[in-house]
NUNU-773778 format. One record per residue (C-alpha): residue number from 1; residue in three letters; x, y, z. Coordinates in Angstrom, 3 decimals, decimal comma, padded with zeros to 6 digits. Example, Ala and Ser with C-alpha at 12.3 -4.5 7.8 and 13.67 -1.06 7.14 Angstrom:
BEGIN
+------+------+----------+----------+----------+
: miba : filo :       xx :       yy :       zz :
+------+------+----------+----------+----------+
:    1 :  ALA :  012,300 : -004,500 :  007,800 :
:    2 :  SER :  013,670 : -001,060 :  007,140 :
+------+------+----------+----------+----------+
This chain:
BEGIN
+------+------+----------+----------+----------+
: miba : filo :       xx :       yy :       zz :
+------+------+----------+----------+----------+
:    1 :  UNK :  030,489 :  011,878 : -000,502 :
:    2 :  UNK :  028,222 :  010,368 : -003,176 :
:    3 :  UNK :  027,924 :  006,586 : -003,103 :
:    4 :  UNK :  026,286 :  004,209 : -005,554 :
:    5 :  UNK :  023,770 :  001,641 : -004,329 :
:    6 :  UNK :  021,781 : -001,220 : -005,833 :
:    7 :  UNK :  018,993 : -003,180 : -004,142 :
:    8 :  UNK :  017,676 : -006,262 : -005,960 :
:    9 :  UNK :  014,569 : -008,239 : -004,974 :
:   10 :  UNK :  012,534 : -011,080 : -006,463 :
:   11 :  UNK :  009,134 : -012,398 : -005,421 :
:   12 :  UNK :  006,563 : -014,833 : -006,807 :
:   13 :  UNK :  002,999 : -013,528 : -006,854 :
:   14 :  UNK : -000,343 : -015,308 : -007,173 :
:   15 :  UNK : -001,454 : -013,038 : -010,011 :
:   16 :  UNK : -001,254 : -012,665 : -013,761 :
:   17 :  UNK :  001,308 : -010,280 : -015,313 :
:   18 :  UNK : -001,389 : -007,761 : -016,227 :
:   19 :  UNK : -002,598 : -007,624 : -012,621 :
:   20 :  UNK :  000,941 : -007,029 : -011,368 :
:   21 :  UNK :  001,482 : -004,356 : -014,014 :
:   22 :  UNK : -001,673 : -002,526 : -012,910 :
:   23 :  UNK : -000,621 : -002,705 : -009,258 :
:   24 :  UNK :  002,671 : -001,031 : -010,153 :
:   25 :  UNK :  001,607 :  001,551 : -012,725 :
:   26 :  UNK : -001,762 :  002,854 : -011,498 :
:   27 :  UNK : -002,468 :  005,121 : -008,543 :
:   28 :  UNK : -005,259 :  002,798 : -007,392 :
:   29 :  UNK : -002,929 : -000,175 : -007,679 :
:   30 :  UNK : -000,151 :  001,527 : -005,701 :
:   31 :  UNK : -002,579 :  002,192 : -002,881 :
:   32 :  UNK : -003,145 : -001,542 : -002,407 :
:   33 :  UNK :  000,464 : -002,251 : -001,359 :
:   34 :  UNK :  002,764 :  000,778 : -001,496 :
:   35 :  UNK :  001,508 :  004,314 : -000,828 :
:   36 :  UNK : -000,696 :  007,006 : -002,332 :
:   37 :  UNK :  000,569 :  008,470 : -005,608 :
:   38 :  UNK : -000,696 :  011,539 : -007,490 :
:   39 :  UNK : -001,553 :  009,702 : -010,693 :
:   40 :  UNK : -000,971 :  006,778 : -013,009 :
:   41 :  UNK :  002,328 :  006,058 : -014,709 :
:   42 :  UNK :  002,048 :  006,242 : -018,490 :
:   43 :  UNK :  004,588 :  006,295 : -021,345 :
:   44 :  UNK :  004,230 :  010,066 : -021,673 :
:   45 :  UNK :  005,087 :  010,705 : -018,005 :
:   46 :  UNK :  008,614 :  012,228 : -017,920 :
:   47 :  UNK :  009,756 :  009,899 : -015,129 :
:   48 :  UNK :  009,048 :  006,798 : -017,234 :
:   49 :  UNK :  012,254 :  005,698 : -018,970 :
:   50 :  UNK :  011,089 :  002,254 : -020,163 :
:   51 :  UNK :  007,521 :  001,140 : -020,845 :
:   52 :  UNK :  007,032 : -002,373 : -022,194 :
:   53 :  UNK :  003,576 : -003,366 : -020,982 :
:   54 :  UNK :  003,146 : -005,700 : -019,129 :
:   55 :  UNK :  006,749 : -006,897 : -018,816 :
:   56 :  UNK :  009,226 : -004,117 : -018,132 :
:   57 :  UNK :  009,019 : -000,722 : -016,452 :
:   58 :  UNK :  011,808 :  001,668 : -015,467 :
:   59 :  UNK :  011,149 :  004,880 : -013,549 :
:   60 :  UNK :  013,980 :  007,399 : -013,122 :
:   61 :  UNK :  013,667 :  010,238 : -010,665 :
:   62 :  UNK :  015,214 :  013,611 : -011,607 :
:   63 :  UNK :  018,521 :  014,416 : -009,876 :
:   64 :  UNK :  018,048 :  016,037 : -006,475 :
:   65 :  UNK :  019,872 :  019,153 : -005,324 :
:   66 :  UNK :  022,257 :  017,062 : -003,241 :
:   67 :  UNK :  023,278 :  015,064 : -006,322 :
:   68 :  UNK :  021,329 :  011,935 : -005,455 :
:   69 :  UNK :  019,589 :  010,011 : -008,224 :
:   70 :  UNK :  017,233 :  007,036 : -008,005 :
:   71 :  UNK :  015,796 :  004,522 : -010,457 :
:   72 :  UNK :  013,184 :  001,808 : -009,981 :
:   73 :  UNK :  013,023 : -001,154 : -012,364 :
:   74 :  UNK :  010,312 : -003,802 : -012,530 :
:   75 :  UNK :  010,635 : -006,951 : -014,645 :
:   76 :  UNK :  007,455 : -009,041 : -014,782 :
:   77 :  UNK :  007,495 : -012,664 : -015,961 :
:   78 :  UNK :  004,394 : -014,844 : -016,172 :
:   79 :  UNK :  004,548 : -018,437 : -014,972 :
:   80 :  UNK :  002,273 : -021,459 : -015,246 :
:   81 :  UNK : -000,736 : -021,694 : -012,974 :
:   82 :  UNK : -001,563 : -017,996 : -013,016 :
:   83 :  UNK :  001,633 : -017,051 : -011,163 :
:   84 :  UNK :  004,050 : -014,202 : -011,880 :
:   85 :  UNK :  007,653 : -013,531 : -010,867 :
:   86 :  UNK :  008,450 : -009,884 : -010,176 :
:   87 :  UNK :  012,079 : -008,771 : -010,221 :
:   88 :  UNK :  012,651 : -005,358 : -008,698 :
:   89 :  UNK :  015,765 : -003,156 : -008,644 :
:   90 :  UNK :  016,141 :  000,119 : -006,731 :
:   91 :  UNK :  019,432 :  001,741 : -007,717 :
:   92 :  UNK :  021,134 :  005,105 : -007,858 :
:   93 :  UNK :  023,552 :  007,393 : -006,122 :
:   94 :  UNK :  023,209 :  008,619 : -002,544 :
:   95 :  UNK :  023,822 :  012,326 : -002,069 :
:   96 :  UNK :  025,305 :  014,087 :  000,943 :
:   97 :  UNK :  021,877 :  014,536 :  002,551 :
:   98 :  UNK :  021,496 :  010,734 :  002,690 :
:   99 :  UNK :  023,848 :  010,585 :  005,644 :
:  100 :  UNK :  022,461 :  007,990 :  008,009 :
:  101 :  UNK :  020,492 :  006,232 :  005,259 :
:  102 :  UNK :  021,219 :  002,514 :  005,115 :
:  103 :  UNK :  020,685 :  000,666 :  001,805 :
:  104 :  UNK :  020,348 : -002,573 :  003,769 :
:  105 :  UNK :  017,528 : -001,132 :  005,878 :
:  106 :  UNK :  015,915 :  000,294 :  002,740 :
:  107 :  UNK :  016,124 : -003,189 :  001,262 :
:  108 :  UNK :  014,345 : -004,616 :  004,303 :
:  109 :  UNK :  011,649 : -002,005 :  003,778 :
:  110 :  UNK :  011,203 : -003,156 :  000,185 :
:  111 :  UNK :  010,934 : -006,744 :  001,454 :
:  112 :  UNK :  007,886 : -005,753 :  003,481 :
:  113 :  UNK :  006,309 : -003,699 :  000,681 :
:  114 :  UNK :  006,699 : -006,592 : -001,754 :
:  115 :  UNK :  005,306 : -009,019 :  000,807 :
:  116 :  UNK :  002,347 : -006,655 :  001,192 :
:  117 :  UNK :  001,775 : -006,934 : -002,558 :
:  118 :  UNK :  001,890 : -010,726 : -002,270 :
:  119 :  UNK : -000,559 : -010,705 :  000,641 :
:  120 :  UNK : -002,886 : -008,417 : -001,304 :
:  121 :  UNK : -003,080 : -010,854 : -004,205 :
:  122 :  UNK : -003,530 : -013,831 : -001,869 :
:  123 :  UNK : -006,271 : -012,348 :  000,314 :
:  124 :  UNK : -007,747 : -009,191 : -001,242 :
:  125 :  UNK : -007,203 : -009,419 : -005,000 :
:  126 :  UNK : -009,572 : -007,205 : -006,965 :
:  127 :  UNK : -010,511 : -005,046 : -003,981 :
:  128 :  UNK : -009,865 : -001,320 : -003,932 :
:  129 :  UNK : -007,864 :  000,056 : -001,011 :
:  130 :  UNK : -007,599 :  003,099 :  001,185 :
:  131 :  UNK : -004,029 :  003,813 :  002,302 :
:  132 :  UNK : -003,215 :  005,722 :  005,493 :
:  133 :  UNK :  000,139 :  006,356 :  007,175 :
:  134 :  UNK :  000,571 :  007,637 :  010,732 :
:  135 :  UNK :  003,745 :  008,487 :  012,641 :
:  136 :  UNK :  004,640 :  008,085 :  016,297 :
:  137 :  UNK :  006,120 :  011,042 :  018,214 :
:  138 :  UNK :  009,832 :  011,748 :  017,890 :
:  139 :  UNK :  010,360 :  010,061 :  021,250 :
:  140 :  UNK :  010,055 :  006,778 :  019,336 :
:  141 :  UNK :  013,446 :  007,467 :  017,730 :
:  142 :  UNK :  015,345 :  005,411 :  020,285 :
:  143 :  UNK :  016,935 :  001,985 :  020,541 :
:  144 :  UNK :  014,300 :  000,677 :  022,967 :
:  145 :  UNK :  011,251 :  002,003 :  021,089 :
:  146 :  UNK :  010,533 : -001,159 :  019,093 :
:  147 :  UNK :  010,097 : -003,439 :  022,143 :
:  148 :  UNK :  007,778 : -000,791 :  023,606 :
:  149 :  UNK :  005,641 : -000,942 :  020,461 :
:  150 :  UNK :  005,542 : -004,738 :  020,526 :
:  151 :  UNK :  004,496 : -004,655 :  024,167 :
:  152 :  UNK :  001,658 : -002,261 :  023,356 :
:  153 :  UNK :  000,517 : -004,737 :  020,694 :
:  154 :  UNK :  000,543 : -007,543 :  023,256 :
:  155 :  UNK :  003,519 : -009,253 :  021,618 :
:  156 :  UNK :  006,179 : -010,172 :  024,146 :
:  157 :  UNK :  009,623 : -011,127 :  022,919 :
:  158 :  UNK :  010,130 : -011,853 :  019,226 :
:  159 :  UNK :  006,800 : -012,052 :  017,380 :
:  160 :  UNK :  006,257 : -014,876 :  014,899 :
:  161 :  UNK :  004,077 : -015,284 :  011,845 :
:  162 :  UNK :  000,799 : -016,765 :  013,020 :
:  163 :  UNK :  000,668 : -014,950 :  016,358 :
:  164 :  UNK : -002,759 : -013,461 :  017,000 :
:  165 :  UNK : -003,344 : -010,049 :  018,510 :
:  166 :  UNK : -006,176 : -007,694 :  019,323 :
:  167 :  UNK : -006,041 : -004,031 :  020,225 :
:  168 :  UNK : -008,606 : -001,318 :  020,743 :
:  169 :  UNK : -008,094 :  001,633 :  018,442 :
:  170 :  UNK : -010,115 :  004,533 :  019,927 :
:  171 :  UNK : -012,104 :  006,197 :  017,196 :
:  172 :  UNK : -011,850 :  003,204 :  014,895 :
:  173 :  UNK : -012,842 :  000,207 :  017,006 :
:  174 :  UNK : -011,076 : -003,102 :  017,674 :
:  175 :  UNK : -008,304 : -004,322 :  015,405 :
:  176 :  UNK : -007,947 : -008,113 :  015,517 :
:  177 :  UNK : -005,864 : -010,308 :  013,290 :
:  178 :  UNK : -002,799 : -012,444 :  012,718 :
:  179 :  UNK :  000,867 : -011,536 :  012,320 :
:  180 :  UNK :  001,717 : -012,231 :  008,685 :
:  181 :  UNK :  005,182 : -010,616 :  008,549 :
:  182 :  UNK :  007,830 : -010,463 :  011,269 :
:  183 :  UNK :  011,360 : -009,120 :  010,923 :
:  184 :  UNK :  013,551 : -007,047 :  013,238 :
:  185 :  UNK :  011,962 : -003,570 :  013,254 :
:  186 :  UNK :  009,237 : -004,583 :  010,757 :
:  187 :  UNK :  005,871 : -006,149 :  011,555 :
:  188 :  UNK :  002,813 : -007,005 :  009,474 :
:  189 :  UNK : -000,725 : -007,677 :  010,703 :
:  190 :  UNK : -003,575 : -009,042 :  008,573 :
:  191 :  UNK : -007,213 : -008,654 :  009,569 :
:  192 :  UNK : -010,339 : -009,716 :  007,692 :
:  193 :  UNK : -010,340 : -006,484 :  005,671 :
:  194 :  UNK : -006,936 : -004,830 :  006,078 :
:  195 :  UNK : -003,168 : -005,088 :  006,169 :
:  196 :  UNK : -001,241 : -003,065 :  008,767 :
:  197 :  UNK :  002,507 : -002,534 :  008,460 :
:  198 :  UNK :  004,652 : -001,229 :  011,315 :
:  199 :  UNK :  007,989 :  000,322 :  010,312 :
:  200 :  UNK :  010,827 :  000,767 :  012,801 :
:  201 :  UNK :  012,768 :  003,649 :  011,274 :
:  202 :  UNK :  014,938 :  004,498 :  014,274 :
:  203 :  UNK :  018,274 :  003,656 :  012,551 :
:  204 :  UNK :  017,687 :  006,442 :  010,012 :
:  205 :  UNK :  016,536 :  008,983 :  012,575 :
:  206 :  UNK :  012,804 :  008,789 :  011,871 :
:  207 :  UNK :  009,932 :  007,856 :  014,200 :
:  208 :  UNK :  008,076 :  004,576 :  014,075 :
:  209 :  UNK :  005,257 :  004,588 :  011,511 :
:  210 :  UNK :  002,232 :  002,436 :  010,774 :
:  211 :  UNK :  000,755 :  002,044 :  007,302 :
:  212 :  UNK : -002,826 :  000,846 :  006,925 :
:  213 :  UNK : -004,314 : -000,657 :  003,747 :
:  214 :  UNK : -008,067 : -001,114 :  004,189 :
:  215 :  UNK : -009,801 : -003,090 :  001,441 :
:  216 :  UNK : -013,249 : -003,166 : -000,050 :
:  217 :  UNK : -015,104 : -000,620 :  002,078 :
:  218 :  UNK : -015,360 :  003,164 :  002,456 :
:  219 :  UNK : -012,920 :  004,634 :  004,958 :
:  220 :  UNK : -012,625 :  008,100 :  006,463 :
:  221 :  UNK : -008,935 :  008,545 :  005,695 :
:  222 :  UNK : -008,321 :  011,457 :  008,058 :
:  223 :  UNK : -010,228 :  009,849 :  010,942 :
:  224 :  UNK : -008,234 :  006,632 :  010,593 :
:  225 :  UNK : -004,952 :  008,531 :  010,468 :
:  226 :  UNK : -005,936 :  010,498 :  013,583 :
:  227 :  UNK : -006,865 :  007,274 :  015,384 :
:  228 :  UNK : -003,506 :  005,629 :  014,707 :
:  229 :  UNK : -001,600 :  008,836 :  015,475 :
:  230 :  UNK : -003,379 :  009,116 :  018,834 :
:  231 :  UNK : -002,703 :  005,445 :  019,615 :
:  232 :  UNK :  001,003 :  005,867 :  018,889 :
:  233 :  UNK :  001,110 :  009,088 :  020,919 :
:  234 :  UNK : -000,445 :  007,217 :  023,832 :
:  235 :  UNK :  002,463 :  004,788 :  023,761 :
:  236 :  UNK :  005,342 :  007,179 :  023,217 :
:  237 :  UNK :  003,962 :  010,478 :  024,509 :
:  238 :  UNK :  002,963 :  013,513 :  022,450 :
+------+------+----------+----------+----------+
């Protein structure tokens, strides 16, 4: 049965409104904090319902076959001292195929994406990014998978912001940094040139995933994806 949902978030960013607008509306900007997109958003793009640069953007996805609809709204407000408040709303109607989806978990996912945007502006502003996402095997879809991942990262118990960790990523070299985001089933790691985000998607029947945002240097996207995929497979089996 179809069910309406609405997820509202607000975050303060160390950036000017125009910088936040570019991060949201351009493919290059999306890659610094979200995921890879096929192109820029512009007023003529059919998905764009509202375009008031650099203050208000609404993107509406076309209805899916199962009846689900989704909309994404961004309200950008400049503040003194070069700061900006971003208000974000993800709303719509869940279709029958969304069985098992949890708006609360989706909201937690948006918390980490928005924090990634904040970390980008704090530590890597102005740098281009290469985005890579790798998935663990399906064996990671289990209640005890997240502690196994934390153990492989050298984090015993509940990790905390500020914890340091180092791991060897075969094919890509050592990864050393500090935990900058820690929530149940979500973990963020910041290194000198990258942000890594670990997503525990077990409650919605999906394997654990890691997203990598590497800033300011050329990256072999496929090689990095293969390296993380192999590392995850080594933990959970192929």
